[in-house]
N, C-alpha and C positions, 0 to 999 in steps of 0.2 A: 555944581555945588557939591564941596567935598563930602565923599560918601563913607561910613564906618565899615569895617569889615568884621564878620564874623566867622569864627571857626570852634568847631566841635572840639574839645578835647576827649579823646578815647584812649582806652586802654582793652586790649585782646585777653582778657582775663576775668577773673570770676566777681570783680568791682572795680569801682573807679580808682582815683587815688584816694577815694575816702573807703579806708578798710570796712565802714559800717553801712555803705550803700547795700551789699548783698542782704542784708538783714532787714531792710525795711519790706513791710509787708505787700508793697505795691512793685516790688521791683523783679525784673524777670531773672530766673535763675537758669535757664538751657543756655547759657554762655557757651556751651559746647557744641553750638548747631549754628548754620551761616544765617537760618532766620533772625538771629537774635540780633546780629550786626545788620543785617539787611533791614530791619526794621529803622534802626538807628539812621542808617543811609538815605532812607525815605523822606525821614521826619527833617533830617537836614537841608533836602534837596527840596521838598516844599518851603521850607524857610528862606531859600535862596541864600543858604551859608555858604561862603567862598570853599571851604573843605571842611572835612574831618582829619584829623590827625592822631596819631598813635604814640604814645609815649611807649616804651620799653626799657625791659632790664634784663640782664643774661642769667640771673640767679631770682629765686624767692629770697623772701627777707629771712634771713637765718643769723645774721650779725648779732642779736640779741639772745645773749647766751651761748652762742654760738650751737645753736640748734635750730632746727627747723620745725619742731613739734608744735611750738606756739603756733606757727604761723599756719600751718594746716588745721588746727582746732579752732582756732579763731577765723579762719578764712582771709586772712592780711594778704591780700594779693600775691596768692600762692600757685594760681593756674595760670601760666602766661603761655599764650599759643603766638605761634609765628605772626607777625603783624600785616606782613608784604601779602602773605597768602591771604589772611582773612581781609584784606583790600580789595583783593581780586573778586571777591565774592560780592563786596559792595558795591564793586563798581559793574557788575554785571547787573543791577537794580536800577543804575542810575545812568543819567547820561550829561549831566552838568558840574555833579559836587567834586571837589577837589579831593585829590586821595594821597594824605599825608603820611610816611611813618620814619619811626626813626631807623638807624642802623647805626650803628659803633665803629668809631676811626679806631677805637684801641684793639678791638680783634678780630674783627672784619679785613678782608682784602680788598682793595680799592678796585679791582677789575669786577669782582663779585657784586660790589655795590652799585660799580656803573652799570655793570649787565642788569641786574635784576631791576634798577629804577627807569633806565631807559627802555627797557621792555614793559613796564608796566605804564610808563608814559605812552608808548605805541598803541597797548591793547585799551588805553581809557581814551583814546583820542585827545591827547594832551592834558591831561589832569593830574599829573603827580607830583610829587614833592618828597623830597629826602629831608628828616630831621637830622642833621649833623650834631652826633653827641660823641662824648669822651667817657667810656664807662668809669665806675666811681668807686666800686668797693671791693675787698678781697674775696665776698662771694663767688662776684663775676669772674675775678682772675682763676679762682679754683676751677669753676666751671670750664674753664678755657685753656686749661693745662700749664698756668702760671703760680707762682708760690706766693706773688702779693701783686697788689695794684701799682701801676706805674704814678710815680710823683704828679702831682696837678699840675704844673706849669709844663713840665715834660709831656703830658699826654696832647696838652692844646700846639706844641712843637711838632710833635708827629702828624696832629691831625691838620695844622696848614698842608705839609705835602701831602697828606691824603687826599685832601678836597683837589690839590693841582693835578693828582694822578687823575682823577674821576673828570675833572673839568676836561683835561687833556685827551681823553677817551672818549667822551662825548663829544669834541671837537674834530674825530679821527676822520668821520665823512664827512665829503663837501655836498651840500644839499642835491648835487643833481648826479651823486655818483652812480644811483642806479640807472640803467638804460630798459633793460627787460624787452629786449627786442627778439622775438622767437625766429624770424626768419632768417636772420644773419647770424642767431647762436649766440650774440652779445649779451651778457648780463648786467655787467657794470664795467664802469670804467677806473680800471685798475690804478691809476695815475691819481685819482681823487678819493682814497682812503689811505691815510697817512699811519705810518708807525708812529707811539711814542716816544720809546727810548727813554722811558724817565731814569736816572739815577739820583737820588737825594741823599740826604744824612741817613734817613730812618727806612725809606723805603725804594723800590726798584720796580718796573712795570714796562713789557716791551711792546704789546700789541702785535700785529694791527688790532682794534676792537671789533667786535663781531656783530654789532646792532647798529643800524643807519640813523640817522637823526630823526626827531620826532615832530607834531606839529608847533609844538612849542619852542623849537631850537635845543631845550633842553629841558628836565625836570626842575622843577622850582627849589631854593634852598632855602630852608627853615634851620634856625640855631634858636637856642635858649640859654647861653651864659650869662651868668649874671655877677661871677667873681668879676675882677680887674681884669684878669688874663681872657676873661669869657666874653666879655664886652669887646673886647679889642679885635678877638676872632670873629664875632658876630658883626662887627663894624667893617671888616675887612671880607667878609662871605656872603652873610646872609641876605637873604630878599625877603624875609619875612621873619621877625623876631618875638620870640614869645617870652613876656616877661611876668611878675608878679608885683608890682605896684600897690602900696597899702593905702595910700590917698591921694587926693587929686593936687595937692601941692607940692610933695617930694615926686609924684609921678610925673608933674609937668617938668620939675627939676632935671630929673633923671632922663626924661625923653629929651629936651632940650641938649643935656651934656651928650648924650648918646648920638643923636641926629649930628650935632659937631664933630664927634669922632668920626661917622660915617664919611663926613664931609673932606675930613682931613685925610682920609684914605683914597681921596681922589675920585668919590662915589656919588652920587646924586643921592640927597638926604630924601628926598619926595618918592624915590624908586626903592626907598627900605621900609617896609610897615610895619608897625611897633601894635602889637597886640596884648592887652594885658590879661591875666587869668582872673575869672571871677565865678559865683557860684550860685549864680540869680536861684530864688525861692520865690515863684509867682503863681497866681490864680487869677481868677476873672474880680477878685475885689482884694484890699489888703488884709481885713480879717480872716478870708480863708488861707491867704498865702502865712500868716502868722500861725493859723492853727496848723498846717504843713509843717512849719520850721520848728515847732514846739516838738511835734515826733521825731523829726531828723535828728532834734538836739540832743535827744535819748538815747541814741542808737551808739554812739563812740564808746569806747573801752579805753581804760589806760594803757593795756598792752598795746593796743594799735599804733598810738603815740611812740611808747618806748621802741617797739620794733621797726617802726619806720623810721624814727629818727637815727636808730643804730644804723639801718641800711644806707640812710643817706649820707650821715657822715661818716662811715666806714669806722665806726668807734663803738665798742659794746656797753651800752647802756646799763647792763645788768653788773658790769664790774663796779659801780659806784652805787651810794646810797642817794636815796631821792634830795635831802638835802646837803648833801658833800659836794662842794664846790669842785668844779673842774684845775687842775693844777695849769701854770704858764705852758709847760711843756704839752700838756695834754692840748690845751686849746692850739697851740701852734703847731702840732702833730696832725691835725683835722686834715685829710686828701680828699673828703668826699665832696658834698656841695660846701663850700668854704663860704655862699650867700648866707646860707642859714645859719651858720655860726656867727657871722657877722653881723646880721640881723638880731640876733638873740641879745649880744652884746649892745647893741644900740636902744634895742626896744626897751631894755631891765636896766640900763646903765652900769650894768657891771662888768669888771673886765673879766671874772673867775664865776660867771655863772652856776647855778647847780642843775642836777638833772631835773629836778621840778621845774627851775627858770624856763630850761630848753623847751617844755613840754607848753609850758604857758606862752613863751615869747614867739616861739614858731608856728604855733597852731597845728602843729603836725598832728593827723587823726581826725580833726575836728572841723565841720564845715564851718567858714566863716558867716557869720550872719549879718552883715552889712549890706546885704541885697534882698531884701524882703519885703513884698508888696503886690499891689495889682499891677495893670500896665502902666498907669501914670506914673506911679513911684520908679518902678524901675528903668522905663525910659527916661524920666528925668535925672536918675543920676548916670544913667548912659551919655545923654545929650551934657551932661555938665561934663564929665571926663573928655569927651568929643572936642566938645568945642573950645575947651580951656587947654587942647592942643596938650592933654597927658598920655593920649594915645591915639594910634589910628583906627583902631576897633579893640575888639574882645575874643577871647578864648574862654569858650563855656563849659566849665567843668559840671558834673551830674552829682546829686545827691541819690535819685531814684532812677533807674534805667528802665527803660526810655522813658519814663514820666516827666524828668527835668527837661528833657530836651522839647518833648511835644508842648509841655505847658507853655514854655518861652515862645516858639514857634506859633501856639494859639494866640497867646494873652499879649506877648510884647512886641513881636516884629511888625503885627498891623499899627500898632501906635508909631514904631518908628518911621514905617515906611509913610506915615499919615503927616509927620513932621518934616518928611523930606531927606531923613536922615540916614535911610536904607534903602537899598536897590528894591523895584518892586517885579524886575525880571533880570537874569542873567544877560551881561552885555555882548557874552559871546560863548564859543564853546571850550574855551582852556583856561585852565586856572591862572594863567597870565593875565587873560581878558578879566578875570573877577578881581584880579589884583590890580589892575591897572599898568600893568608892565609890558613893556614891548616884547616883542619874540626876541630871543637871545640868538645872538648872533655868534657864528665862530670866531673863537680868540678875542672877543672883546674885554677879557680879564686879562689878557695876558699883556698888554700894553699899559695896564695900570701897576701891575706889579714890576714890569718893566722898568718903570720910574721910580720905584720906591728905594 
């Protein structure tokens, strides 16, 4: 029977993607300690989640008013730790939970990303995943020594080469390259470790790579592109895709369209899992959950939405009045998350929405209240989405840390297991085992690219 996949959506920062989460009276605020993240890891593993993965940005939100003061004052995603280092602390207290992190193809070097994630995969016995992203705003560009952000589609063109380099390095060592014969003094077979010598339009990397292959062959690739160019990138490379579908009908349509794109790339659509973002608010009963939701709904501030929209769209929302429409040139010039722009246009029916339209239409800064209930109500929603083929699983964001994860594991996971929709135990030790993916073989991606 087909089983759904569950992913914990994590942030190595002072709050979740919802800036208001730190304000909740039950949220922990010791986010500068290992124990904070290790408790989340233990909860997710107890719930048999496939993995927890960190999103990341290389700057704090400072596009609104071109200043960071409001970000610090209101705690709007202003503390950002290194997610890979944080994952190592989580991996130390778990043995099965997958460990995923974002690393930008715009500013990091492929060799560095390849080494960090291959090492994490070895140290966790095959549980690592790389969330492949392109950075999106001028704040990140400034922090990394650039004058402005690279154009949207160009970022993805460079990212294609970046992934080729990383996969090439991960393939450098043959599985039996290590010999480790102390008697003869022979450490390895030098002919089974290969130089890459990659030269592309944007990137170069020589090798030989310095980290042998791992229990799952190579780390899993995650991607979250939702623009047209982003979807093409996901269809080409991703093994787990993070989406944000808004209802079953449109989700089912987008899911089928994306799976067709995967097939068009010469890949098996069933080997690419699609998980949609949600923020379930659950409790033992629906009434208790509704009480929790009422408190959560009071926490967001308008500045949260304005700051996060400015960051995500790479446009200073302080430069316009609340009811002033965006011009055609401003709409066309958005180089950040274009999927948010397109969603607001679709939701409002306006070619030139206002700032207020962006706040309402994007839902930025506020938790969606479409999943509030007891075990039955939340499980019913999950089952409807899953059986309708609108997704293969769910990425769970939190309104309260770690309470949102703990409530879901305590109340909803047993109900999903009772219905036969979710595993009662892990199928094996690696993340590929959890996702139902075969061990990655050397060069399995090269023949597909050669056929393009």
